[in-house]
VMD Tcl script that draws the C-alpha trace (Angstrom):
set ca {
  {50.09 44.46 1.87}
  {46.62 41.74 1.24}
  {44.43 43.45 3.59}
  {41.09 41.14 2.70}
  {41.74 39.64 0.01}
  {38.87 38.46 -2.05}
  {36.86 35.16 -1.68}
  {36.10 34.85 -4.81}
  {35.95 32.06 -7.61}
  {39.47 32.74 -8.66}
  {40.54 30.62 -5.96}
  {38.40 27.95 -6.29}
  {41.73 25.34 -7.02}
  {42.64 26.58 -4.28}
  {39.90 25.83 -1.97}
  {39.78 23.65 1.08}
  {36.79 22.77 3.06}
  {36.71 24.24 6.74}
  {33.94 23.92 9.36}
  {32.37 26.10 12.00}
  {31.00 24.57 14.74}
  {28.89 26.96 17.91}
  {27.67 25.80 20.98}
  {24.07 26.79 22.04}
  {20.73 27.07 21.92}
  {18.71 26.62 18.53}
  {17.83 29.48 16.36}
  {14.75 31.25 14.72}
  {13.27 28.42 12.28}
  {14.17 25.91 14.53}
  {18.15 25.28 13.28}
  {20.36 24.55 15.25}
  {24.14 26.96 15.58}
  {25.97 23.55 16.45}
  {25.38 22.48 12.70}
  {28.47 23.51 10.81}
  {28.97 26.21 8.72}
  {31.46 25.58 5.85}
  {34.30 28.04 4.94}
  {37.25 27.87 2.26}
  {40.90 28.36 2.40}
  {41.85 30.28 -0.55}
  {45.98 29.57 -1.01}
  {46.87 31.07 2.38}
  {45.44 33.88 1.11}
  {41.82 34.36 2.61}
  {39.53 32.35 5.05}
  {35.96 32.58 3.90}
  {32.68 31.52 5.33}
  {29.60 30.85 3.03}
  {26.62 32.63 4.84}
  {22.78 32.66 3.61}
  {21.22 35.88 3.79}
  {17.72 35.34 3.28}
  {18.16 32.87 0.78}
  {20.86 34.41 -1.01}
  {24.25 32.84 -0.52}
  {27.67 35.32 0.06}
  {31.04 34.10 0.44}
  {32.50 36.61 3.43}
  {36.10 36.52 4.74}
  {36.33 36.06 8.61}
  {37.86 39.45 9.86}
  {38.74 39.95 13.16}
  {40.08 43.04 12.73}
  {36.91 44.37 12.37}
  {33.23 44.28 13.68}
  {30.17 44.64 10.99}
  {29.09 42.15 8.69}
  {28.78 43.88 4.73}
  {27.78 41.62 1.65}
  {27.72 43.10 -1.88}
  {24.83 42.53 -4.26}
  {21.19 41.76 -3.57}
  {18.95 40.19 -0.61}
  {15.75 39.43 -1.10}
  {13.15 40.72 0.97}
  {15.41 42.35 3.03}
  {14.17 44.98 5.31}
  {15.67 48.67 5.26}
  {16.31 50.71 8.16}
  {16.09 54.00 6.43}
  {20.52 54.64 7.22}
  {23.07 54.69 5.17}
  {26.61 52.90 6.53}
  {30.39 53.32 6.09}
  {32.66 51.06 7.38}
  {36.22 52.44 6.99}
  {39.57 49.69 6.99}
  {42.92 49.77 7.29}
  {43.04 50.85 3.42}
  {39.91 51.73 1.82}
  {36.13 51.58 3.20}
  {32.77 50.37 1.71}
  {28.95 52.10 1.83}
  {25.87 50.98 1.57}
  {22.21 51.14 2.58}
  {22.03 49.56 6.37}
  {19.42 46.52 6.01}
  {18.12 43.15 8.11}
  {18.07 40.23 7.37}
  {17.78 36.26 8.77}
  {21.23 34.57 8.68}
  {19.82 31.56 11.03}
  {18.65 34.11 13.43}
  {17.70 38.03 12.27}
  {20.92 40.33 11.80}
  {21.97 43.54 10.53}
  {24.12 44.20 7.33}
  {25.19 46.39 5.67}
  {24.51 46.05 1.85}
  {27.19 47.25 -0.71}
  {26.82 48.22 -4.68}
  {28.88 45.17 -6.36}
  {32.02 46.77 -8.46}
  {35.66 45.35 -9.32}
  {36.98 45.70 -5.91}
  {34.11 44.26 -4.31}
  {32.42 41.46 -6.63}
  {28.82 40.53 -6.35}
  {28.68 37.49 -3.65}
  {31.16 38.72 -1.63}
  {31.76 40.43 1.82}
  {33.35 40.50 5.39}
  {32.27 38.77 8.34}
  {33.35 41.02 11.69}
  {34.29 38.80 14.45}
  {36.10 41.82 16.37}
  {34.63 44.00 19.48}
  {31.72 46.22 18.89}
  {33.05 49.43 19.92}
  {34.39 49.88 16.61}
  {30.88 48.64 14.73}
  {29.44 51.59 12.58}
  {26.18 48.92 13.02}
  {26.17 49.56 16.45}
  {26.58 53.03 16.88}
  {23.69 53.21 13.95}
  {21.29 51.17 15.63}
  {20.30 49.93 19.22}
  {20.84 46.91 20.92}
  {20.80 44.24 20.10}
  {19.36 45.42 16.67}
  {22.58 46.78 15.51}
  {24.57 44.05 17.38}
  {27.84 41.87 15.28}
  {26.52 38.24 14.68}
  {29.16 37.14 17.22}
  {27.02 38.97 20.14}
  {23.91 37.80 19.27}
  {25.03 34.62 19.42}
  {26.76 34.59 22.53}
  {23.62 36.45 23.48}
  {21.62 33.23 22.18}
  {23.12 31.03 25.01}
  {23.81 33.35 28.47}
  {25.24 30.41 30.03}
  {27.97 29.31 27.19}
  {31.34 31.22 27.55}
  {31.86 34.19 25.37}
  {34.45 33.17 23.49}
  {35.92 31.70 20.15}
  {38.59 29.91 18.33}
  {40.42 30.05 15.25}
  {42.46 27.21 13.76}
  {44.27 27.71 10.12}
  {44.84 25.26 8.02}
  {48.24 26.06 5.40}
  {47.87 24.62 2.38}
  {51.26 23.98 1.38}
  {52.26 22.30 4.13}
  {53.74 18.60 2.69}
  {52.92 16.93 6.47}
  {49.82 18.69 8.15}
  {47.86 19.58 5.62}
  {44.63 20.42 7.73}
  {41.73 22.60 6.58}
  {40.92 24.13 9.67}
  {38.03 25.24 11.81}
  {36.69 28.40 14.00}
  {34.28 27.33 16.63}
  {32.02 29.62 19.05}
  {31.72 28.75 22.92}
  {33.78 25.23 22.67}
  {37.39 24.04 22.33}
  {38.43 21.58 19.43}
  {39.04 18.59 21.72}
  {42.49 17.68 20.19}
  {43.53 20.98 21.39}
  {41.73 20.98 24.81}
  {45.13 22.49 26.67}
  {44.38 26.00 25.14}
  {42.75 26.47 28.41}
  {45.83 25.85 29.89}
  {47.68 28.56 28.44}
  {48.48 32.04 29.97}
  {45.55 34.61 29.82}
  {46.91 37.23 27.74}
  {44.64 40.00 28.25}
  {43.53 42.67 25.64}
  {44.86 46.00 25.71}
  {41.82 48.46 26.28}
  {42.14 51.88 24.32}
  {41.08 54.74 26.17}
  {37.58 55.87 25.74}
  {38.42 58.77 23.02}
  {40.45 56.18 21.02}
  {37.74 53.77 21.61}
  {36.76 53.24 17.67}
  {39.90 52.34 17.17}
  {39.65 48.89 19.48}
  {40.85 46.01 18.09}
  {41.87 42.64 19.17}
  {45.39 43.25 20.68}
  {47.70 42.29 23.35}
  {51.61 42.98 24.24}
  {54.73 40.67 23.04}
  {57.08 39.72 25.84}
  {60.11 41.79 26.43}
  {62.81 41.01 23.93}
  {59.86 39.01 22.57}
  {61.00 38.89 18.68}
  {63.61 36.51 18.27}
  {65.69 36.64 14.76}
  {67.05 34.74 12.33}
  {70.14 34.50 14.20}
  {68.51 33.05 16.92}
  {68.80 36.44 19.17}
  {66.61 39.43 20.40}
  {65.88 41.57 18.03}
  {65.93 45.29 19.38}
  {62.86 46.76 19.47}
  {60.89 49.81 20.95}
  {57.16 50.56 20.76}
  {55.58 53.34 19.11}
  {52.65 53.43 20.80}
  {52.36 56.89 23.13}
  {49.94 55.65 25.41}
  {52.52 52.42 26.41}
  {53.51 52.43 29.65}
  {56.52 49.72 28.95}
  {57.94 50.59 26.04}
  {60.56 47.14 25.77}
  {56.73 45.46 24.95}
  {55.12 45.82 21.76}
  {50.92 46.43 21.20}
  {50.28 43.49 18.62}
  {46.80 43.13 16.57}
  {45.90 39.82 15.75}
  {44.11 40.14 12.84}
  {42.61 37.52 10.42}
  {41.59 39.63 7.68}
  {45.64 40.54 7.15}
  {47.36 37.71 4.50}
  {50.78 39.71 5.01}
  {51.32 41.11 8.74}
  {52.16 44.30 8.70}
  {55.42 45.42 11.02}
  {57.99 48.31 10.69}
  {60.37 48.91 8.54}
  {63.36 48.10 10.86}
  {62.17 44.84 12.25}
  {61.69 43.72 8.54}
  {65.10 44.28 7.86}
  {66.01 42.50 11.13}
  {64.51 39.76 9.86}
  {64.95 39.63 6.30}
  {68.21 42.07 5.58}
  {70.85 39.73 6.68}
  {70.20 36.68 4.14}
  {72.06 36.61 1.14}
  {70.23 38.32 -2.29}
  {67.43 39.91 -0.06}
  {65.89 43.07 -1.44}
  {63.84 45.79 -0.32}
  {61.85 46.29 -3.57}
  {58.07 47.31 -4.66}
  {56.12 44.36 -5.49}
  {52.72 45.20 -7.93}
  {49.69 44.32 -6.31}
  {51.17 44.23 -2.68}
  {53.62 47.21 -1.98}
  {56.96 47.55 -0.70}
  {58.63 44.43 0.88}
  {61.71 42.37 1.27}
  {62.23 39.43 -1.59}
  {64.64 36.51 -1.37}
  {65.75 33.39 -2.90}
  {63.16 30.86 -2.50}
  {65.45 28.76 -1.03}
  {66.34 31.00 2.23}
  {65.21 29.04 5.22}
  {63.64 32.22 7.36}
  {63.16 31.25 10.95}
  {61.92 33.60 13.60}
  {59.77 32.93 17.05}
  {57.72 35.37 18.83}
  {57.00 35.16 22.90}
  {54.27 35.61 24.67}
  {53.03 35.22 28.42}
  {56.57 33.84 28.67}
  {55.88 31.17 26.12}
  {57.58 30.88 22.72}
  {55.76 30.22 19.34}
  {58.39 29.69 16.31}
  {57.06 30.66 12.99}
  {57.26 27.89 9.92}
  {59.18 29.17 7.61}
  {57.22 28.27 4.86}
  {54.76 31.17 6.50}
  {58.12 33.78 6.77}
  {58.29 33.76 2.66}
  {55.81 32.79 -0.05}
  {55.82 31.99 -3.99}
  {54.68 35.22 -5.71}
  {52.52 33.13 -7.67}
  {50.41 31.79 -4.30}
  {50.02 35.76 -4.22}
  {48.30 35.82 -7.80}
  {51.28 37.89 -9.01}
  {52.95 36.01 -11.37}
  {56.73 35.73 -10.94}
  {58.83 38.22 -8.90}
  {62.80 38.38 -9.93}
  {65.18 40.39 -8.28}
  {67.92 43.05 -9.50}
  {69.98 40.06 -11.01}
  {67.06 38.05 -12.99}
  {66.85 35.63 -10.58}
  {63.56 34.36 -9.54}
  {62.38 35.22 -5.79}
  {59.74 34.65 -2.98}
  {57.86 37.61 -1.21}
  {58.96 38.46 2.84}
  {55.48 37.67 4.29}
  {56.06 40.29 7.34}
  {56.14 43.59 5.29}
  {56.46 46.50 6.06}
  {53.44 48.84 6.75}
  {52.00 49.96 3.80}
  {49.73 52.33 5.30}
  {49.95 55.41 7.50}
  {49.28 55.08 11.21}
  {49.39 58.31 11.92}
  {51.36 60.46 14.57}
  {49.42 58.23 17.53}
  {49.63 54.93 16.54}
  {47.21 52.27 18.99}
  {49.54 49.28 18.03}
  {52.99 48.63 17.03}
  {52.15 45.23 14.46}
  {49.45 43.51 13.09}
  {49.71 39.74 12.79}
  {47.60 38.43 10.15}
  {47.28 35.05 8.51}
  {50.94 33.68 8.28}
  {51.48 34.20 12.01}
  {47.82 32.73 12.85}
  {48.60 29.45 11.04}
  {51.24 28.57 14.33}
  {48.34 29.38 16.77}
  {45.70 27.95 17.82}
  {43.70 31.22 19.43}
  {41.28 31.76 21.68}
  {39.35 34.92 21.64}
  {37.74 35.46 24.90}
  {34.84 38.68 24.70}
  {34.54 38.99 28.85}
  {33.06 42.35 29.41}
  {32.99 43.59 25.29}
  {29.63 42.31 26.03}
  {26.67 43.60 27.23}
  {26.97 42.97 31.16}
  {23.14 41.06 30.97}
  {24.91 38.68 28.29}
  {25.86 35.83 31.21}
  {28.21 35.49 34.60}
  {31.11 35.68 32.81}
  {30.70 39.10 31.22}
  {32.65 41.15 33.63}
  {35.85 39.17 33.43}
  {38.72 41.43 31.40}
  {38.58 40.14 27.58}
  {41.82 37.83 26.88}
  {43.89 35.68 24.07}
  {45.13 32.16 24.95}
  {47.75 30.92 21.86}
  {48.69 27.51 21.72}
  {51.70 26.71 19.76}
  {51.13 24.44 16.50}
  {54.85 24.51 14.98}
  {57.77 22.09 15.96}
  {60.97 23.44 14.84}
  {62.75 20.66 13.47}
  {59.51 19.32 11.19}
  {58.85 22.58 10.46}
  {62.53 22.73 8.74}
  {61.95 19.45 6.95}
  {58.76 20.34 5.58}
  {60.84 23.13 4.19}
  {63.11 21.24 2.28}
  {60.82 19.02 1.18}
  {59.05 22.00 -0.68}
  {61.92 24.16 -1.16}
  {65.17 22.03 -1.19}
  {63.43 19.42 -3.38}
  {63.88 16.95 -0.71}
  {67.70 17.47 0.05}
  {68.92 18.70 2.86}
  {72.13 21.42 2.38}
  {73.97 23.62 4.75}
  {72.63 27.24 4.07}
  {74.98 29.73 3.62}
  {74.55 31.66 7.11}
  {73.76 35.36 7.40}
  {75.60 38.99 6.42}
  {76.67 40.69 8.88}
  {74.56 43.11 10.35}
  {76.24 46.26 9.29}
  {73.83 48.75 10.18}
  {72.19 47.45 13.61}
  {68.98 49.28 12.85}
  {66.73 47.27 14.62}
  {68.48 44.33 14.88}
  {69.95 43.58 18.02}
  {72.00 40.53 16.87}
  {75.04 39.51 18.71}
  {76.42 37.14 16.63}
  {78.52 39.10 14.51}
  {80.30 40.29 17.67}
  {80.13 37.11 19.40}
  {81.61 35.55 15.91}
  {84.46 38.11 15.82}
  {85.24 37.29 19.35}
  {85.42 33.26 18.60}
  {87.64 33.89 15.83}
  {90.28 35.94 17.46}
  {93.02 33.33 17.23}
  {94.47 32.01 21.24}
  {98.43 32.87 20.89}
  {100.77 31.03 23.07}
  {104.17 32.01 22.38}
  {107.03 29.03 24.11}
  {109.82 29.27 23.90}
  {111.35 25.76 24.49}
  {115.59 25.48 22.66}
  {115.25 28.52 21.07}
  {111.70 27.38 19.08}
  {108.89 29.37 18.87}
  {105.38 27.80 18.35}
  {102.23 29.41 17.80}
  {98.78 27.85 18.64}
  {95.51 29.57 17.20}
  {92.29 28.53 17.71}
  {90.67 26.96 14.95}
  {87.55 28.64 13.61}
  {84.29 27.29 14.73}
  {81.23 27.58 11.56}
  {77.72 27.89 12.49}
  {75.08 26.86 10.60}
  {72.09 29.39 10.93}
  {68.45 28.21 9.54}
}
mol new
graphics top color blue
foreach p $ca { graphics top sphere $p radius 0.5 }
foreach p [lrange $ca 0 end-1] q [lrange $ca 1 end] { graphics top cylinder $p $q radius 0.2 }
display resetview
């Protein structure tokens, strides 16, 4: 699953510099929060920021799926609140004392003991809603407020949004690092403000601890490799429209998490695809690396194609070494992975779209009334997300040919017939049968019989 891969020296050779810019007023000690904050892209597995707490530098993963800041190691001269904290994630948890320190402005964080899973100098910077924050529950506002909220409160006239642009490490044509902005838009992507506002789905009060940045996928809004909608039904009990899946956007997941049926509909019909357990990430589909998988998501009536280099990955990039199928052939890993953790019997979402999805969009998260009512004039607005598509299918295909096919654009083998129909919704098999039926005309001319048959036309599906 690779939720929260470490931001460590292991990926030094793969790192690229990213930047964060913040629009706002000067903070403690006269520092301008517009100054860039450097991040790194560790081989498309994690996007991390360097934060300085009381002079000590920590490399923290930027995570829209949680709200709290924690670091592993020692923060000199930090102030101990006397409280102990525990933050629980989809998989795993961290524990430690709650302290405060100067991070350009004084901010509350949780300090944990370094270990093999949490090496010294690492951590997580949560950018999610504070309703799920342990620190906010433990300390009064503003002391317990997440860092992002503190930045918004520093300038009450600035918009309560932040944006994320994630680069693709192995993109042969658009090799850019990426950036995060707070209260401003990257000028070259200003059109995002014209995109539909996708309302963030609010959970009922008794479930608000599970609140995430989640929106609704359109009905028939997942288009499979055969260019047909994949049949889906929401498993969220509180959903009033079961044709629309509830989707979490979470930058802390390297591999998006989806249902087994949807994963099968995406990957299961490719020649050589196998569902196996892969050491280090759990059960997922593997398939030949030359298999070009194309999928499109639809939100707010807009289409968001996914780059085929984001649909499968070389296992070496995941730190897994080589992966082989049952025939002993090298294989790539399907990045949209069936859930590797238990969502219990009352789930609040159907999918988690992590980094492999987010690399294909420029994303704006507006916090609206997630913030205290005294923050600014927009605080009573409904929280929403805007998405701007970045992937152009023909260019993405060309990138795939360059990266995986050695620059030689050969026709694909097509898809296997959908024998099970589970979660698929493909009409291609039926259409192929209909198209292949011979049209037979029997003409009696001078005792002769002529049979005319329609020629079957083969359609390449990438």
